N, C-alpha and C positions, 0 to 999 in steps of 0.2 A: 624132322629131327627124331632120332631114336631116343627112347628113355631107357636109362639103366638104373636098377636099384643099386644102392651103394654096395651091398654084398657082392653083386655081380660085377660091378665096376672094380672092385678090389681084386676079386678072384681072376678076372679076365681082362686086366688093364691093357695088355698088349693088343687084344682084339678091340677094346674101346678106342685106343689110340689109332689103330689102323682104320677103324670106322670114321673116326673124326677126320683123318687126313684124306680119306677117299670120298666120304658122303657129306662132310661138313660138321657143323656143331652138334654135339651130343649132350644130352641133359642127364644129370645124375640126380636121383631122388633118395630122400631119407624118410622112412616111414610114410611113403606115398606123397610127400610134398617135394616139389622141386627145390633142390638145394644148390646146385652148381651146374655150370656148362663148360665143357671142354671144347675149345675152338682151335682151329689151326693157327699157327703163329702169324701167317700172312693176314688173316682176318683180324687178329688181335691188334697188330701193328697199324692196320688201316683204321680200326676203330679208335685207337689211341690218337692218331693224327687228327681224325675228324672231331674228336671230343675237345682238343686243346687248340685254340687259335694261336697263331704265331704272334710274336711281339709286334710285328709290323701291322698285322690285322688288328690287334688291340689298340695300337696308337691311331690308326686311320679310322677306326669305328667311332661313330658319334654316340654310341650307347654308353650310358652311365653304368659303371660296374660296382660302385659302392656309394653309399651316402656319407659324405664327410661333414662333420659339424665344424664349421668355421666360426671363429669368434667374431662378434659384432665389432664394427669399426667405431673408433671414438670413445670407447669406454675406458681405455687405459690412458693414464697420463704419462707424459714423457718425464724422464729424469731431468732435474735441473743440472746445467753444466757445473762441474766442479771448478773451483778457482785453482789456477796453477800456482805452485809455490815459487 
């Protein structure tokens, strides 16, 4: 991956975009630190699909996704039935 300082990325954006489409992801740096990555749309869509499981996959997986606090049983009393008029 090629690295582009933010000033060069701004000044030569068309070249940055062409490099991205031809050679793959391009890194943009700010003050020497990696700040962003420009990736081709096909790669981005593939990454998005891979990061999010489908509803079917979620329902079929045995993996716990969240801890739910369920109330204990038997602690609450039932209401007494009301007399009808």
